C-alpha positions as a Python dict, from the first residue, in 0.01 Angstrom:
ca = {
    (1, 'X'): (0, 0, 0),
    (2, 'X'): (-12, 380, 99),
    (3, 'X'): (289, 612, 139),
    (4, 'X'): (223, 635, 533),
    (5, 'X'): (228, 252, 557),
    (6, 'X'): (530, 206, 387),
    (7, 'X'): (705, 479, 585),
    (8, 'X'): (590, 290, 915),
    (9, 'X'): (731, -23, 800),
    (10, 'X'): (1068, 128, 716),
    (11, 'X'): (1063, 283, 1028),
    (12, 'X'): (1020, -50, 1232),
    (13, 'X'): (1279, -226, 1043),
    (14, 'X'): (1526, 79, 1095),
    (15, 'X'): (1451, 64, 1438),
    (16, 'X'): (1489, -303, 1481),
    (17, 'X'): (1813, -287, 1292),
    (18, 'X'): (1953, -13, 1546),
    (19, 'X'): (1813, -156, 1842),
    (20, 'X'): (2124, -268, 2015),
    (21, 'X'): (2307, 69, 1958),
    (22, 'X'): (2009, 263, 2085),
    (23, 'X'): (1937, 56, 2401),
    (24, 'X'): (2093, 154, 2721),
    (25, 'X'): (2439, 46, 2769),
    (26, 'X'): (2513, -221, 2994),
    (27, 'X'): (2882, -159, 3189),
    (28, 'X'): (3029, -474, 3303),
    (29, 'X'): (3305, -396, 3543),
    (30, 'X'): (3566, -654, 3605),
    (31, 'X'): (3853, -636, 3863),
    (32, 'X'): (4198, -814, 3800),
    (33, 'X'): (4420, -840, 4116),
    (34, 'X'): (4784, -995, 4079),
    (35, 'X'): (5032, -1039, 4341),
    (36, 'X'): (5322, -1307, 4297),
    (37, 'X'): (5567, -1348, 4579),
    (38, 'X'): (5922, -1287, 4502),
    (39, 'X'): (6087, -1653, 4443),
    (40, 'X'): (6424, -1531, 4436),
    (41, 'X'): (6692, -1567, 4178),
    (42, 'X'): (6692, -1920, 3964),
    (43, 'X'): (7006, -2069, 3776),
    (44, 'X'): (6809, -2099, 3477),
    (45, 'X'): (6670, -1757, 3365),
    (46, 'X'): (6680, -1816, 2995),
    (47, 'X'): (6321, -1780, 2961),
    (48, 'X'): (6209, -1569, 3252),
    (49, 'X'): (5849, -1537, 3343),
    (50, 'X'): (5704, -1202, 3232),
    (51, 'X'): (5586, -979, 3519),
    (52, 'X'): (5264, -917, 3344),
    (53, 'X'): (5160, -1275, 3296),
    (54, 'X'): (4805, -1302, 3363),
    (55, 'X'): (4735, -925, 3305),
    (56, 'X'): (4783, -944, 2944),
    (57, 'X'): (4553, -1234, 2943),
    (58, 'X'): (4275, -1047, 3107),
    (59, 'X'): (4337, -736, 2865),
    (60, 'X'): (4293, -992, 2584),
    (61, 'X'): (3990, -1122, 2726),
    (62, 'X'): (3827, -755, 2768),
    (63, 'X'): (3923, -690, 2392),
    (64, 'X'): (3736, -1022, 2297),
    (65, 'X'): (3432, -958, 2520),
    (66, 'X'): (3424, -581, 2364),
    (67, 'X'): (3438, -716, 2030),
    (68, 'X'): (3086, -900, 2062),
    (69, 'X'): (2948, -662, 2328),
    (70, 'X'): (2954, -359, 2109),
    (71, 'X'): (2703, -503, 1907),
    (72, 'X'): (2480, -584, 2212),
    (73, 'X'): (2513, -239, 2400),
    (74, 'X'): (2771, -413, 2652),
    (75, 'X'): (3085, -212, 2766),
    (76, 'X'): (3364, -419, 2931),
    (77, 'X'): (3563, -202, 3149),
    (78, 'X'): (3881, -365, 3332),
    (79, 'X'): (4039, -213, 3686),
    (80, 'X'): (4364, -390, 3724),
    (81, 'X'): (4613, -391, 4006),
    (82, 'X'): (4962, -524, 4028),
    (83, 'X'): (5023, -548, 4413),
    (84, 'X'): (5345, -550, 4550),
    (85, 'X'): (5268, -745, 4889),
    (86, 'X'): (4962, -917, 5039),
    (87, 'X'): (4855, -600, 5223),
    (88, 'X'): (4832, -422, 4890),
    (89, 'X'): (4635, -717, 4710),
    (90, 'X'): (4376, -707, 5006),
    (91, 'X'): (4346, -320, 4991),
    (92, 'X'): (4278, -360, 4634),
    (93, 'X'): (3999, -604, 4691),
    (94, 'X'): (3852, -362, 4929),
    (95, 'X'): (3844, -81, 4709),
    (96, 'X'): (3694, -282, 4404),
    (97, 'X'): (3432, -406, 4633),
    (98, 'X'): (3347, -64, 4763),
    (99, 'X'): (3342, 77, 4406),
    (100, 'X'): (3074, -190, 4330),
    (101, 'X'): (3290, -420, 4130),
    (102, 'X'): (3178, -783, 4216),
    (103, 'X'): (3321, -979, 3927),
    (104, 'X'): (3700, -1058, 4027),
    (105, 'X'): (3990, -1233, 3851),
    (106, 'X'): (4283, -1294, 4097),
    (107, 'X'): (4627, -1440, 4034),
    (108, 'X'): (4736, -1472, 4382),
    (109, 'X'): (4886, -1748, 4605),
    (110, 'X'): (4632, -1999, 4769),
    (111, 'X'): (4655, -1826, 5094),
    (112, 'X'): (4573, -1503, 4976),
    (113, 'X'): (4296, -1620, 4746),
    (114, 'X'): (4118, -1777, 5055),
    (115, 'X'): (4147, -1464, 5239),
    (116, 'X'): (3997, -1273, 4950),
    (117, 'X'): (3708, -1516, 4930),
    (118, 'X'): (3632, -1496, 5297),
    (119, 'X'): (3654, -1091, 5269),
    (120, 'X'): (3421, -1096, 4967),
    (121, 'X'): (3181, -1349, 5101),
    (122, 'X'): (2847, -1345, 4909),
    (123, 'X'): (2905, -1001, 4763),
    (124, 'X'): (3111, -1094, 4456),
    (125, 'X'): (3241, -1388, 4251),
    (126, 'X'): (3597, -1475, 4230),
    (127, 'X'): (3795, -1632, 3960),
    (128, 'X'): (4129, -1824, 4052),
    (129, 'X'): (4378, -1760, 3772),
    (130, 'X'): (4702, -1834, 3937),
    (131, 'X'): (4699, -2085, 4229),
    (132, 'X'): (4702, -2463, 4125),
    (133, 'X'): (4693, -2587, 4488),
    (134, 'X'): (4473, -2920, 4509),
    (135, 'X'): (4346, -2835, 4852),
    (136, 'X'): (4127, -2560, 4696),
    (137, 'X'): (3943, -2814, 4506),
    (138, 'X'): (3905, -3101, 4745),
    (139, 'X'): (3890, -2976, 5105),
    (140, 'X'): (3914, -2583, 5099),
    (141, 'X'): (3641, -2478, 4837),
    (142, 'X'): (3468, -2149, 4855),
    (143, 'X'): (3124, -2104, 4693),
    (144, 'X'): (3224, -1788, 4536),
    (145, 'X'): (3544, -1902, 4409),
    (146, 'X'): (3588, -2054, 4037),
    (147, 'X'): (3912, -2190, 3900),
    (148, 'X'): (4046, -2113, 3541),
    (149, 'X'): (4400, -2250, 3603),
    (150, 'X'): (4427, -2630, 3609),
    (151, 'X'): (4496, -2798, 3944),
    (152, 'X'): (4832, -2986, 3995),
    (153, 'X'): (4619, -3308, 3988),
    (154, 'X'): (4496, -3204, 3661),
    (155, 'X'): (4845, -3154, 3524),
    (156, 'X'): (4994, -3459, 3649),
    (157, 'X'): (4710, -3676, 3526),
    (158, 'X'): (4761, -3546, 3188),
    (159, 'X'): (5116, -3668, 3218),
    (160, 'X'): (5039, -3992, 3389),
    (161, 'X'): (4780, -4072, 3109),
    (162, 'X'): (5050, -4026, 2848),
    (163, 'X'): (5318, -4228, 3033),
    (164, 'X'): (5065, -4520, 3084),
    (165, 'X'): (4969, -4500, 2692),
    (166, 'X'): (5345, -4532, 2604),
    (167, 'X'): (5401, -4805, 2851),
    (168, 'X'): (5656, -4594, 3014),
    (169, 'X'): (5574, -4735, 3333),
    (170, 'X'): (5890, -4700, 3544),
    (171, 'X'): (5971, -4360, 3652),
    (172, 'X'): (6249, -4187, 3843),
    (173, 'X'): (6107, -3893, 4053),
    (174, 'X'): (6323, -3576, 4148),
    (175, 'X'): (6134, -3327, 4355),
    (176, 'X'): (6265, -2969, 4444),
    (177, 'X'): (6299, -2786, 4760),
    (178, 'X'): (6006, -2546, 4739),
    (179, 'X'): (5643, -2606, 4858),
    (180, 'X'): (5524, -2578, 4486),
    (181, 'X'): (5755, -2838, 4395),
    (182, 'X'): (5655, -3081, 4683),
    (183, 'X'): (5288, -3023, 4578),
    (184, 'X'): (5347, -3109, 4229),
    (185, 'X'): (5537, -3428, 4311),
    (186, 'X'): (5254, -3518, 4567),
    (187, 'X'): (4984, -3466, 4286),
    (188, 'X'): (5238, -3683, 4059),
    (189, 'X'): (5250, -3968, 4320),
    (190, 'X'): (4877, -4011, 4317),
    (191, 'X'): (4859, -3981, 3937),
    (192, 'X'): (5104, -4269, 3926),
    (193, 'X'): (4901, -4488, 4168),
    (194, 'X'): (4590, -4365, 3959),
    (195, 'X'): (4748, -4478, 3613),
    (196, 'X'): (4933, -4776, 3706),
    (197, 'X'): (5294, -4626, 3707),
    (198, 'X'): (5573, -4744, 3922),
    (199, 'X'): (5809, -4492, 4093),
    (200, 'X'): (6115, -4682, 4124),
    (201, 'X'): (6329, -4393, 4273),
    (202, 'X'): (6180, -4103, 4455),
    (203, 'X'): (6456, -3845, 4547),
    (204, 'X'): (6484, -3486, 4679),
    (205, 'X'): (6700, -3220, 4515),
    (206, 'X'): (6884, -3073, 4823),
    (207, 'X'): (7174, -2941, 4647),
    (208, 'X'): (7268, -2558, 4609),
    (209, 'X'): (7578, -2606, 4370),
    (210, 'X'): (7599, -2415, 4034),
    (211, 'X'): (7461, -2664, 3800),
    (212, 'X'): (7591, -2432, 3493),
    (213, 'X'): (7939, -2571, 3565),
    (214, 'X'): (7870, -2923, 3733),
    (215, 'X'): (7548, -3056, 3570),
    (216, 'X'): (7726, -3300, 3386),
    (217, 'X'): (7918, -3467, 3704),
    (218, 'X'): (7633, -3441, 3936),
    (219, 'X'): (7338, -3535, 3781),
    (220, 'X'): (7455, -3870, 3638),
    (221, 'X'): (7556, -3989, 3962),
    (222, 'X'): (7233, -3850, 4143),
    (223, 'X'): (7006, -4040, 3882),
    (224, 'X'): (7182, -4352, 3911),
    (225, 'X'): (6921, -4657, 3914),
    (226, 'X'): (6890, -5009, 3790),
    (227, 'X'): (6641, -4934, 3523),
    (228, 'X'): (6357, -4689, 3444),
    (229, 'X'): (6180, -4548, 3151),
    (230, 'X'): (6169, -4180, 3203),
    (231, 'X'): (6264, -3924, 3457),
    (232, 'X'): (5989, -3697, 3589),
    (233, 'X'): (6105, -3354, 3733),
    (234, 'X'): (5923, -3146, 3994),
    (235, 'X'): (6083, -2811, 3960),
    (236, 'X'): (5812, -2562, 3922),
    (237, 'X'): (6018, -2223, 3927),
    (238, 'X'): (6320, -2369, 3767),
    (239, 'X'): (6594, -2427, 4013),
    (240, 'X'): (6765, -2723, 3851),
    (241, 'X'): (6530, -2890, 3613),
    (242, 'X'): (6657, -2737, 3307),
    (243, 'X'): (6986, -2915, 3351),
    (244, 'X'): (6839, -3267, 3376),
    (245, 'X'): (6753, -3348, 3022),
    (246, 'X'): (7063, -3525, 2847),
    (247, 'X'): (7249, -3558, 3191),
    (248, 'X'): (7108, -3862, 3333),
    (249, 'X'): (7252, -4173, 3422),
    (250, 'X'): (7053, -4386, 3153),
    (251, 'X'): (6954, -4237, 2821),
    (252, 'X'): (6579, -4161, 2929),
    (253, 'X'): (6340, -3875, 2816),
    (254, 'X'): (6266, -3603, 3072),
    (255, 'X'): (5911, -3504, 3163),
    (256, 'X'): (5743, -3311, 3402),
    (257, 'X'): (5804, -2951, 3489),
    (258, 'X'): (6076, -2951, 3261),
    (259, 'X'): (6164, -3134, 2937),
    (260, 'X'): (5799, -3244, 2794),
    (261, 'X'): (5535, -3136, 3049),
    (262, 'X'): (5163, -3032, 3094),
    (263, 'X'): (5085, -2668, 3050),
    (264, 'X'): (4733, -2495, 3060),
    (265, 'X'): (4878, -2311, 2758),
    (266, 'X'): (5187, -2293, 2540),
    (267, 'X'): (5297, -2095, 2211),
    (268, 'X'): (5294, -2410, 2016),
    (269, 'X'): (4917, -2472, 2056),
    (270, 'X'): (4757, -2407, 1718),
    (271, 'X'): (4478, -2632, 1648),
    (272, 'X'): (4107, -2558, 1673),
    (273, 'X'): (4138, -2191, 1553),
    (274, 'X'): (4395, -2128, 1866),
    (275, 'X'): (4652, -1980, 1614),
    (276, 'X'): (4402, -1679, 1593),
    (277, 'X'): (4416, -1638, 1979),
    (278, 'X'): (4788, -1639, 1977),
    (279, 'X'): (4836, -1377, 1698),
    (280, 'X'): (4591, -1142, 1872),
    (281, 'X'): (4775, -1189, 2182),
    (282, 'X'): (5089, -1129, 2051),
    (283, 'X'): (4938, -796, 1876),
    (284, 'X'): (4850, -707, 2225),
    (285, 'X'): (5143, -800, 2435),
    (286, 'X'): (5444, -827, 2209),
    (287, 'X'): (5517, -1180, 2357),
    (288, 'X'): (5405, -1517, 2376),
    (289, 'X'): (5083, -1626, 2563),
    (290, 'X'): (5144, -1858, 2877),
    (291, 'X'): (4913, -2064, 3102),
    (292, 'X'): (4850, -1774, 3352),
    (293, 'X'): (4761, -1544, 3054),
    (294, 'X'): (4519, -1818, 2913),
    (295, 'X'): (4371, -1861, 3265),
    (296, 'X'): (4288, -1492, 3320),
    (297, 'X'): (4145, -1492, 2957),
    (298, 'X'): (3941, -1779, 3018),
    (299, 'X'): (3782, -1599, 3343),
    (300, 'X'): (3706, -1297, 3144),
    (301, 'X'): (3567, -1460, 2855),
    (302, 'X'): (3344, -1699, 3087),
    (303, 'X'): (3208, -1372, 3217),
    (304, 'X'): (3142, -1229, 2859),
    (305, 'X'): (2988, -1534, 2742),
    (306, 'X'): (2771, -1542, 3037),
    (307, 'X'): (2661, -1160, 3037),
    (308, 'X'): (2569, -1246, 2644),
    (309, 'X'): (2352, -1535, 2761),
    (310, 'X'): (2171, -1333, 3047),
    (311, 'X'): (2206, -981, 2920),
    (312, 'X'): (2297, -873, 3266),
    (313, 'X'): (2589, -858, 3498),
    (314, 'X'): (2463, -968, 3824),
    (315, 'X'): (2738, -1184, 4005),
    (316, 'X'): (2494, -1415, 4145),
    (317, 'X'): (2296, -1478, 3834),
    (318, 'X'): (2630, -1526, 3640),
    (319, 'X'): (2751, -1774, 3872),
    (320, 'X'): (2416, -1962, 3830),
    (321, 'X'): (2443, -1950, 3466),
    (322, 'X'): (2790, -2076, 3468),
    (323, 'X'): (2686, -2394, 3651),
    (324, 'X'): (2387, -2464, 3414),
    (325, 'X'): (2357, -2659, 3096),
    (326, 'X'): (2334, -2333, 2894),
    (327, 'X'): (2692, -2243, 2958),
    (328, 'X'): (2981, -2360, 2731),
    (329, 'X'): (3308, -2176, 2682),
    (330, 'X'): (3459, -2171, 2350),
    (331, 'X'): (3815, -2169, 2442),
    (332, 'X'): (4041, -2305, 2155),
    (333, 'X'): (4087, -2659, 2312),
    (334, 'X'): (3910, -2854, 2078),
    (335, 'X'): (3580, -2898, 2312),
    (336, 'X'): (3347, -2673, 2464),
    (337, 'X'): (3443, -2618, 2820),
    (338, 'X'): (3232, -2623, 3144),
    (339, 'X'): (3281, -2585, 3538),
    (340, 'X'): (3258, -2856, 3785),
    (341, 'X'): (2953, -2800, 4019),
    (342, 'X'): (3118, -2987, 4292),
    (343, 'X'): (3423, -2742, 4332),
    (344, 'X'): (3411, -2484, 4038),
    (345, 'X'): (3719, -2602, 3839),
    (346, 'X'): (3694, -2536, 3469),
    (347, 'X'): (3734, -2867, 3301),
    (348, 'X'): (3982, -2841, 3017),
    (349, 'X'): (4212, -3071, 2793),
    (350, 'X'): (4571, -3014, 2911),
    (351, 'X'): (4855, -2961, 2630),
    (352, 'X'): (5179, -3167, 2678),
    (353, 'X'): (5451, -2983, 2531),
    (354, 'X'): (5819, -2925, 2487),
    (355, 'X'): (5974, -2612, 2395),
    (356, 'X'): (5918, -2634, 2025),
    (357, 'X'): (5614, -2849, 1963),
    (358, 'X'): (5301, -3018, 2079),
    (359, 'X'): (5295, -3381, 2197),
    (360, 'X'): (4960, -3455, 2290),
    (361, 'X'): (4635, -3322, 2462),
    (362, 'X'): (4489, -3534, 2731),
    (363, 'X'): (4233, -3659, 2824),
    (364, 'X'): (4356, -3952, 2553),
    (365, 'X'): (4151, -4213, 2408),
    (366, 'X'): (4083, -4513, 2644),
    (367, 'X'): (4052, -4356, 2959),
    (368, 'X'): (3678, -4349, 3023),
    (369, 'X'): (3435, -4163, 3233),
    (370, 'X'): (3056, -4207, 3280),
    (371, 'X'): (2990, -3842, 3224),
    (372, 'X'): (3299, -3671, 3047),
    (373, 'X'): (3636, -3785, 2972),
    (374, 'X'): (3743, -3448, 3064),
    (375, 'X'): (3678, -3546, 3463),
    (376, 'X'): (3965, -3809, 3418),
    (377, 'X'): (4200, -3530, 3475),
    (378, 'X'): (4192, -3392, 3838),
    (379, 'X'): (4009, -3488, 4126),
    (380, 'X'): (3648, -3649, 4048),
    (381, 'X'): (3316, -3566, 4247),
    (382, 'X'): (3369, -3883, 4440),
    (383, 'X'): (3713, -3786, 4545),
    (384, 'X'): (3637, -3421, 4660),
    (385, 'X'): (3479, -3326, 4978),
    (386, 'X'): (3361, -3023, 4820),
    (387, 'X'): (2999, -2964, 4725),
    (388, 'X'): (2964, -2589, 4651),
    (389, 'X'): (2685, -2621, 4403),
}
């Protein structure tokens, strides 16, 4: 072989090896908008929710996307806005759309999310990383909205599966005063019928006394009943639920939003490589990763996984790919995750945790489904009026 031939082969190999670096860079711009209405003070503020919950998960998602993207000529950019009210959140959406950002992650209430979806129309793709409302998945679905935060139905179905498996079929339900509490409790009532549980008492918590002083007197009287296997608490923001364990009339476990309960994510999840995700998040944020962080991270990683598969960042093509058989999200939950084509919900196992440990990760063995066991959690296709795809 001549010297010139060898030189040509060397040049071709060198060009092939450096191809991604020398190719035109693909900028992938993602917007993150967060508005969480002020809920006012709560009695139990031992572990207050971080103000940046969600945002830090999005930032980690960008970092993880960039770790892969740098080898493929993909540059991920995050523009984030922490709004102080709904008007500011909507203004942030308008600014991002005007600046050509058509991939958006939002941690906002359901009504605001719906307004954002209407405003964006078919010009953008939104990921819901904050609103668990079931209505967004069964009757008010938008074709341009995907959900990475689990719904109330998914959370309560996971809990009901576990109670059924343990044969703790008789439960005492306590519901707090907020709309979120009522939505969570209504989802649990549905789950109890679905998985054969008997709610022997269904009470609303309407007291405004300081349980820090009176829990040992008031709660035993409030939870009086002939018999029950467990107490289920629906207290999303933590008005009273932290005081229910060990203060019930009968010596029974407390589950739900307090005690042992379902979460999208928790610091005690460490299997399937999750410890690596937890460590990376601690290094980034200086705290533990929570459900809102995980939902935002999963949204950003869904975009990154799709851009890697497509080598482009058009929001319409990304949406199509996310619903295709080619998409699977590696999300540290022991299974490859996919989106439900009828309502845009990310299928995912739900960890059942208490503050210091993981108890189980539904869907549990024995709860069958013709397509995927993950669809035993939340509203299945025949139960939803939505057909967005």
